[in-house]
N, C-alpha and C positions, 0 to 999 in steps of 0.2 A: 462906560461900565467898568467898575473897579476890576483890577487885575486879579483880586482874589475871589472874585465871583465866577461860577462856571457859566459858560455861554448858554443863552436861551435859544432853544430851537423849537420849531413847530412840532407838536406831537406826531403829525402825520408826515414829517419830512422824511421821504423815502431814502435820502443819502445819509441819514445818520446810522450809527452802529446799531441802535435798537431795532429798526425796521430790516436792516440787512440781516441781522441775526434771526429776526422772527421769520423773514422770507426764506432764508436759507434752510432753517430747520423745518419750516412747513413743507418746503419742496422734498427735503430728505424723507420726511415722514410719509408724505403723499406717495412718493415713488416706492417706499417700503411697504406701504399699506397695499398699493396696486399689485406690487410683486406678490406680497403675501396672499392677497385675495385670489390672484391668478393661480399661484401655486396650490392653495388650499382646494380651489374649485377643480383643478386638474386632479389633485389626489382624491377628492370626494367622487369625481367621475370614474377615475381608475379603480377605486375601492368598491363603488356601487356595481360596476361591470363585474369585477372580480367576485364580489359576493353573489351576484347573479349567476355567474358561471358555476361557482362552487354550489349554489342552491341547485342548479340544473344537473350537476354531477350526482349530488346526493338524491334528488328526486329520481334520476335514472336508475341508481342502484335500488331505491325503494320500489320503483315500477318492476324491475327485473326480478326482485326478491318476491314481489306480490304476485307476478305471473307464474314464477316457479311454484309457489304454495298452491295456486289455483289450478294450474295446468302441468303437473310434473311430467318430466320426460324430455327427451332431447328435441332440438329444432330439426325440421326437416321439410323438403319439399316433396309433395306427392300430388300426382295428377296435375301438376302445373300449379298448385296452391301451397301456401306457406301454413305449416302446422306446428304448434308447441305440444308436444307430446300427442295427445289424441284430439286436440282442440284446433279447429280451423280458425286461422286468423283473418283471412281475406273477408272484408266486409264486416266483421265482428268488432263493433265499436264500442261494446259495453265496457271492456276493460280500459281503454285509453280515456273514455269519458270519466270513469271512476278515478283514474290517476289525476286528471284535470281537476275533479272536485276535491280530492285530497290535498293537492299541491298548489292549485291555482295556475299550473303551467299547461302549455300545449304539449301534446304527446302523439307520437306517431310511430308506427311499425311499417318498414319498408320490406317488400319482397324484391331482392336485387336493389335497383334504384327507384322503385316505384311504390307510392304510398297505397298500402291495402287496408290500413286501419288507422284512423286519425281523428282527433277532435278539433283539428284546424278547420275553421269554416270562413269561407269568403262568399259574400252576397247570399247568406242563409243556406249555403250549400257545402257539404263536406268536400274537401279537395281530394278526394279519392281519385287514384290514377295519375295525379301529378307526380313529377320526379325530383329527386334530391338534386341540389346545386352540383354543378360539375367540380368544383373545388372540393366539397365535402365527399363526393363520390370517388374521387381519386384518392384521397386519404384513407377512407374507411373501406371501400370495396376493393380497390386496387392494392393498397398497401397493408390493409388489415389492421390499421391503427385507430385509436380513439381520436375524436375531433372535438375540441373545446374552444369556445369563443363566439364571436359575432358571426351570424350566418343569416342569409336571406331565405325566408320561409314563405313561399308563394307571395313575393312582393313585399313582405313585411320583415324588418330586421329584429332578430331575437338573440338574446345570449343563450347559446345552445350547448347541449352535450349530445354527441353522437357516439355509438359504440356498435362494433361489427357483431352480427348474429352469426354464430358458427354452428354448423351441424356436427354431428358426432364424429365425422372424419376430420374436423377441424377447417373445413372449407367455409369461406365467408358466403352466406346466402341472403343476407339481409342486413337492415340496420335498424337500431333503436334510436329514437329521438325524443328529448325532453327540452323544452326551451322556454325561458321568460321573454316576454314582449319588450323590446328594446325602448319603444316609445314610453312604456310605463317607467323603466329605469331613467330615461332622460327626463321625465317629468319630475321624478323625485330628486334628481340631480339639480334641476333648475330652481325647485323650491327650496333646497338647502343652500344653493348659491345665493338666492335672493335674501335669505336670512343672514348669511355671512356678510354680504354687502352692507345690510341695515347695521349690524353690530360694529363693523369696521368704520362706518360713517359716524356713529356715535362716539366711537374711540377718538377719531380724528378731531371732532369738535372739542372734546374734553381736553385733549393734548394742546390744542392751539390756545385755549384759555389759559392753561398752565404755563405755556411758554411766555405769552404776553405779560403775565404776572412777574415771572422770574426775570424775564429780560429788563424790565423797567427797574427792578430792585438792584440789578447788576450794574447797569450802565451809570446810574447816579453817582455812586462813590468813584467810579473811574473818571468821570468828568472833573470831579473835585480834586482827585490825584493829579490830573493833567495840569490844573492851574498851579498846584504846588510844585510841580516838576519845572514849570516855566520860570517860576521865582527862583528856584535853585539855579537854573541855567543862567540867569541874570546876576547871580552872585549874592543874592539875599540868602544868607545862612542864619539870620535871626528870627525870622518870622516862623512861628510854630506851625507845623503841618497838622491840620486837623481834617479828619475824613468823618462824615456823618454816620457811617455804617461800615460794616465788614472789617473785622479785625485784621484780616490778611492784608487788605490794602493799607491800613494804617501802620502795620508792622513794616511793611515795605518802605513807607515814607520815613519811618524813624531810623532805617538802616544807613541812609545817606551819611549822616554826620558820624555814625559809628564807623563807617568805612574809612574816613579820613583819619580818625584817631588811631586806628589799627595799622594804617599803612606804614607809618614810620617803624613801628614795633616789628613788622614783618620783615622789613629790609634789614634791620639788625640781626634778626634770627636767620636770614638768608646767609649772611656772612659766616655766622657759626656753622651752618649747614655745609658750606664749602669746605671749611676746615675738616668737618667730620667725614666728608666725602673722600678727601685726599687720604686720610687715615684708612678709610674703608678700602680705598684702591690698593693701598699697600698690604693690607691684610688679605685681600683677594689674591694678590700674588703670591703671598706666604702659603695660602691654602692650595692654590694651583701646584705649587712645587711638590707638595706631597700627596697629590691625588694619585690612586692607583691606576688610572686610566692615563694613557699618552695624551698629553694636553698642551696647547700652545695658544698664545693670544696675539692678535695684531691690532694696531692702532688704525686711526682713520687714514693715515698714509700708507697703510698696508706694510708697515714694518713691524717685525717680530719684537714683541716686548716682554713676553714670557715663553719660557721652554722648560718644561718640567723634567724631572729625573727619568719618570717613565718613558718619555718619548726619546730621551738621550739613549736609553737602552734599547728601545725598539730600533732607532735608526743608526745608532753608533756615532751620532753628531753631537758634541758637547754644546751646551748653550752659548759658550764664548764665540763659537764660529757661526752662529745663527742670529743672536740677538742684534737688532738694528738693521738687519737686511730687509730689502723691500720685496714687492710682489713679483708673477711666472717664476723667485729664488728659493722660498720656503718649500718648494715641491722637489728640490734637488735631492734631498736625503731620501725621498721615496722612490723617485723615478730617474735620478741621475741626469735631470734636465729641467729646464724651467717651463712651467705650464700651470694653467688654472687648476685649482682644486676646490673642494666643497666650501671653503671658507670665503672664497671670492664671491660666490653667489650671494653673500649677505650684501654686498656693495653693488653688484651689477648682475644682469642675466648674460650668460655666455653660451653661445650656441655650441661651442666646442665641447662643452660639458655634456651635451646629449650623447656624444660618442664616447665619453669616458665612463659615465656611470649608467648602468642599466635603467635606473629609475631613482628620482630624488623626491622624497616625501616631505611635505610641509605641515607642521602643526604649530599653529600660532606663528611666531616668529623664528622658529627653530626648523632647521633643515636636518634631515636624516637620509643617509645613503650607505649602501653596502658595495664594496669594491675589493677587487684582489690588487694587492700592492707587491710587485716582484722584488723590490730592493731592500726589505727590511729583514731583521734578525739574520744579519751576516749574509744576505742574499738568499736565505732559504724561502723568503716570501710568506705572505699571510693574507687570509681574508679578514678584513677590518669593517667594523660597523662604525661609521663616523656621525657625529652631530656638531653642527655649527650654529651658534646664536650670536645676535648683535649685542653690543654693550652700548647703553645710552647715558647721556648725561642728565642733569637736572631738568633740561628743556626737552627731553625726549629726543635728542638729536643723536645720531650714531656717531660714536667716537672710537668704535674698534669692533673686534669680534673675537670669539673664543671657539676652538675646536677641540673635541676630544675623540680619541681613537681607541676602540676596543678590539683586542684580537678574539676572533669568533671562528678561527680555524677548525678547532676542535668540535664546535658546534655544527658547522658546515659538514664536517665529516660524519657526525652522528645523523644529521638531517638526511644526507645522502644515503646512509645505511637504512634509515627508517623508511625512506622513500622506496629503497630496493625491497625491504621486507613487506611493505605495504602493496607492492605489485608482483611479488614472487612467492612461491611456496616454500616455507622454511625446511621442509623435509626433502623435496626433490630438487630445490633451486631452479625450477622451471616457472614460467609465468603462472600467476594464480587466477582465481575465478574474476577477480576485479579487472586485471589486465585484459583477460580474455573478452569480457564483455565490452570493454571500451574499444578493443580492436575490431570486434564483431560489429559494433555500431558503425565504425568507419567503412567496414566491408559492405554493409547493407546500403550505406549512402553511395558507394562506388558502384554497387549492383544497380541502383535506380538510374545511374549515367550510363549503363551498359557493360560494366566490367564485373563479370560473374565470378563467384567463388564456390568452394565447396566446404561444408561444415561436417566433421566427424565426431560423433559422441562415442566414447570407447569405455567399456566396463569390464572389469576383470572378473571372469566366471568364478564363482565359489570362493571368493576371496575371504568371506567370513569363516569358511571351514578352516582356513589357514591360521587365521587369528585365534580362533577358539581351540584349535588343536596344537598349534606350535607357538602360540603367544604373540602378543602385539609387537614385540621388537622384531620377530621374524617377518611380521606383516609389513612393518615399516621398511626392513631391509628389501623385501620383495617389491614394493612400490618404488623404491629408489632404482632397482634393477629394471623394473618395467620402463620408467621414464627413460633410462639409457637405451633400451632396445628400441623404443618408439622413436627416440630422437636420431638414432643411427639410420633409421630407414625412411628419413624425411629429407627434404631439400633444406638448404641453408635458410631460405626465406619463409618456410613454412613455419606457422606458429603452433607450438605444442604447449598446452597448459593443464594444470591439475585443476579439475572443477570441484573436487571435494571427495573424501573418502577413497574409494578405489576407481573413480571415474576421472578420465582424461579426455580432453578435447583437442582436436586438430583443425586448424583453418587453413585451407588451401586457397589463397588468393590468386585469382586469374585462372583457376582450374576449370576444364571441362568436365561433363558427366563422365566420359570415358576415363579421363585421367584420375578423377576422384575414385572410380571403381578399381582402377589399378592400384592406387596407393592404399586404399582400404584393404584390399585383398593381400597386398604385400604385408601390411602391419599384422593382419590376423595371422598369416603364414609365419612371420618372423616370431610371434609370441608361441604359436603352437609347436614350432620346431626347436625352439629354445629349451635345453634342459638346465634348470636353475639348481645350482648346488648351494644348499644351506649348510655352512660349515659347522655352525653351532649344533645343529640336530644331527649332522652326518647324514643327511638324506638329499634326494633330488626330487625336485618338482616338475612336472609337466603340466603347464597351465594353458589356458585359452582365454580369448577376449571375444565379447560380442560388440559389434560396431553398428551404429545407426548413422546414416548418411542422409543429408538433405542439401539440395543446391540453393545457394544465395544468388537468386536471380532478379531481385528487385520486387518480386511480388510479396514478399514476407518481411514484416519488421523484425526487430532484434528478438522480441519476446517469442514470436511465433516461430522463428528459426530454432531457437532453443526447445520450444514445445514440440516441434515436428521432429527434431533430432532425438529428443527424449522419448517420443513415441516409437520412432523407428527403432531404437535401442530396445525398448520394451518388447517390440515385436520380435527382434532377433533373439531375445531371451526367451520369449514365449514359444518360439519355433525350435528350440532345441539348444540354444547357445552356440558359441564358436562359430559364428557366422556373421555375415555382412548384409544388412537390410536397408535398401533405399525407399525413402517415403517421399513422394512427389506431391506438391500442393494442387492435387487435382480434385475433381468433384467427389470422387469415391473416398478420398482421405478426408475431405471436409465432412462428408456424411458420417465417416467412422468417428471422427473427432467430435462431431455433433452428437452422436449417439453416446459417446463416452461422457460428454458434458451433461446430457440429458439424465444419464443413469446417475451421475453424481448428484444432480439436483434431486432425483427421485429418492436416493438413499438419504440424503439430508432431510428431506421432507418426511420420509418415513421415520426417521429418528425423532423429529420434532412433533409429528402429528400421530404417531403410533400406528403406521401403516404397514409394519411388519406383520406376518402371521406365521404360526407353527404348524407343521403338518407332523403326523406321527406314522412311522412305519415299523411294523413289529419285526423282532428278531426271534425266530422259531428254534425250539430244540429239536434237533434231527431225529433223535431217538424216538420221541413221543409225539411230536407236533405241537408241544405247548408254547405258548408266547412266554418268553423269559423276560424281555424288556422291550422299550421302543426307542428307536433313534429319532431325535428331534431334528427336523428338517425345516429350514427356514424359506419362506417365500416373500417376495416383495409385491405389494398390491399397487399397481399403477392407477392414476386418476380415472382412466376408462374401465376400470374393473379387472384389467388383465393381471394374472398371477405370474410374476416373473421368476423363473427358475435361478437358483444360485450360481450356476456356471455363467450367467450373464452379468451378475452384480457383484459376486464375491471378488473376482480378481480386480475389478476396478476399485472396489473398497479397500482391498489390501493395498493396491498401488498407492492410493491417495490417503492411506493412513486413518481409514474410517473403521477398520475391523475391531479395535478394541471397543468403540462405541456400539458397534453392532453386538458383539459378543456380551457387553453389559446388558443390552436389551433381551437377548436370548436367555441369559441366566435369570434375570428377573421374571421373565415371562414363564420360563420352565419351573421356577419355584411356585409362581401362581397356579400353574397346572397341577403341580404335586399337591397343593392344598385342595384344589378342586376335585382331583381324582385320587383318593387316599390309596389305591392300589397300584397307582402308576409308578413305574421305574424307568426314567427317561435317561438317555445318553446324549450328551451336549457336545457338539463339535466345537473345537477351539482352533482359530486360525493360527499360522505360524507367527504373524506380526503380533498377535496378543500375547505370545510367550515372552516378548520383550518389554511388556507393560507390567511392571511390578505393582503398580496401583490397582490393576485389574485382578491380580492374584489376591490382594488384600480385600478388594471389593467382593470376590467370590466367597472367600473365607468369612467375611463379616456377615454377609447376606444369609449364607447357610446357617451359620451359628445363631443369628438372630430369628430365623424363620421357624425354629422349633422342629423342622422336619428331620426325620432319621436319615443321616448323611449316606448310609448304605443303599438308599434307595436311588441315589444319584450316581451317574457315571459320566466320564468325559472321554472324548476321542480326539487324538491328534494324529497327523499323517506321518508316515514313516520318514519322508523327506524332511519334514519340518524338525522331527526330533533329532535326526542325524545331523542337520545343518547347525543345531545349537544344542549339543548333548547335554552340556552342564545345566543349561537353563531348563530344558526339558525334564532332566532328572530331578532338579529341585522342585518344579511344579508338580511332578507325580508324587513325590515324597510328601510335600506338604498337604496335598488334597487327600491322599490315601491316609495320612495321619488323622484327618478329620473322620475317615470311614468311607470315603468315596471310592468308586471303582474307576479303572482306566483302561481304554483299549487303544492299540496302534493300529490306525487305519491304513488302507491302501498298501498293506505290507507286500513286498515283492516287486513293486513298480520302480522303487527308487535304488537305494544302494545294495539291497538284497544281500546284506551281511549279517550272519547270525551272531556274530561276536558281541556286538553292542547290546543284544538283547539281555545279556546277564546284567548290564548296567541300568536297564530300564525296568523297574518293577511293575509293569503293566499286567493286567488281569487277562486281557484278551488280545489275540492277533485277528485282525480282520483281512483275510487273504484277498487281494485286489481282483475285483471282478473280471479283469481282462483275462486272468488264468481260468476263471470258473465257468464264464458263459459259453466257452467253446471247448472245454476240456473233454466232451463227449465226442468231439470230432479231432482233437489234437492230442495225441499221446504224450507229447513233450510237456505240455501244460498240465496234463493229468499227473505225470511223474513229479512235476514241480510241487504241486499242490500236496501230493503224499509227503514230500520231503519237508516242506514247511510244517505240516501238521505233525509229523513225526518229531522234529526239533522243538516245536512249541510245547508238545506234551512232555518231552524230555525236560524242559525247563519249567514245568509246572504251570504253563499257561494255556487256556482254552482258546479254540479257534472258531472263527466266524467267517463263513464263506459269503461273499456279496454276489449280487447278480445271478441269483438262482431263477432261471426263467422257465424250466420245465420239469416234468416229473422224472425224466431220465437222469438229469443232473442231480435231483434231490435223492434218487436212489443211490448214485454213485457216491455221494457225501456220506450216506449212512454206511456203505461198504468200506469206505475209507476211515471210519470212526471220526469224522468232522463233528464238532460239537454242536454248531448252530448254523442256521442259514438265514439269509435275508435276500429279498428280491420280489418282483412282481408276481411270480408264481405263488409265492407265500403271503403276500399282502401288499397292496399298493399304498402309497402315502395317503393319508386321509386327515381331514381337519379335526377329528376327535378320535381318541384313542379306542381301537376296537379290542374286544376280548379281554377286558380287564379282568372278567370274572374268572378267566383261566390262569391268570398269573399266580 
């Protein structure tokens, strides 16, 4: 056979490249298709089961909704049977049959764990009296949770949805069930899988035909190129290389000759490149000389070949004394001894470097490290940031290395200062909230290993009053002084931190309950007995703190420790301030916190779903018994229909910042009532927190203006303590709303600061005398005298008086004798859902 002819091979020779290529590709495709079919089948199965479960969930909700519409009322067990409203469920299969007809699912209602109504039939008999599986019963009956997924229903697997049936007390008394037969799901899956296999088999046949065609067209020109390569290897450079197809293969053949012609030209150019390289090397040295960073270069023998002016100034060593010196020597200007430095790592790894540098980073071929050098800048030392890189020749062989050093001492100083600022309070210079949280996390971890601690949450009583009356500068001075007082009365190892505002925290690591009690009381007394002199205002302040304490004993995580301490502080505040309150993580506390969380949920739901309602209590003119206006009283409607009084939810709403939203609801609902009752004159209560919400004031002004209602029909009430705590803001609210034409009353007067001087600053129309003086003034002469005094001063200032808690005829008669203007109380009219006596207004 001539050399220029490709070898002939049998078409079915399994040793040639054609069939190896075909077999390899076929094997890969088959494996890929098998994996794909397996994965798709698995996904079909998962999705089918998920769809069945979701269908069961939806059908369960449909069934529940349908039964609620057919038999309204709560679930209950009466006389040993299950009822929905007034409908007996036991043996009543009409409803479950209807659910099965509508959905195609099985449906069962259990009393406890026993089927009492079902459309599940085995051997032509309903399976009444059979029980739910143990697995489902544990989840639904014992834990009170829903159960979704595969379940055994009297010997047959279903994709099922189970839901607990609760009576009106929230007790689990039974189970709802809706399920799709799993055998039906499996049949659907198998049918889908069969179709997938058919489609993928057809794809495999098509792919094999295509591979066979393209393999044959590819291997033919390769064989021809192999013959041409053999001739070139034997020295035949004259015969033209011809390939019957594939331009790429032909192009490859034509490059052989072109390579020989270009080789000589490349060698000549390489010589020129070497000359340019030497010139570039000299230019590099010139550039290095004037770099602002301290820089030096060593060659492959580790001798210094460049030492610029910046490094001369840093080390005080001129280049003449260092150029040409070898390795462990170029370290002497930095350390006064020979030793490896960063640039040495370019050539070899040195274990000693691990003790010298805290860490060495590597990006590409460049090394980075930070280190303190003691002997630079005339022995002053400096933090330096160094980087070292290799130098290569044209063959990518390392011929040297270059290192640059930058002084980062000022940066490190600023970094240290920023780190301090990030962990300390800028005003008091004690640890801040971040530091406290990190330390508390460690204390919680230690507590879980048996080392208990105590956590104190401290709040300065009436601090806002100091800010508002003496200014924020004085408030800041007071906080600094407070931090010093607290620090003086703590041990060296105790952590004192500012949590924010006027709140401080103390962590007593390793402290017992008794020790925490002693320290907390010591801190409270230290503040209580300290007389703080404010030079700027030439006054003395006697202040107090409230302290909440919780033990860090391993039962609470970090967030719960903070939550318990915050609640303990709240209780201390609520019980009169200037006291220490411990909160233990017991069942009673958990119930209290649970009730708080429940109330927060109810408030949010009420705001979202309009579950608040307004009650109206009349205010009566004492002289003639006429109704002058109504006070709007808020109630919260629980899901079970209970009407929750404000004393249960208002403090929680105020504490968690929900009152501005609640007040918005009250304002809007009151304006709606004004339109419904044209003769109504309501007084609306505003919380203390709402006075801090400028947006709420704009909201009230906007809605009153846009309502078209005469503003003189509307009144507002704020408590005395709220007004005095933020006199400036209260005065601004009163002035702006009275400018619209609204009226204002100061509620609970006499229970707070009981100072008449600020009444001249508050242009209110009415003083509501606190009910604690009114309800027993017929038995307490002191209270009666106080009521007379309040009434006299109010009248002298041109304000009318309203007596709260008028409970009997004798008190009403006394109010008339004392010339009290108005009365309000159960004797005169209880709060009702619609305003009474409008015809008398």
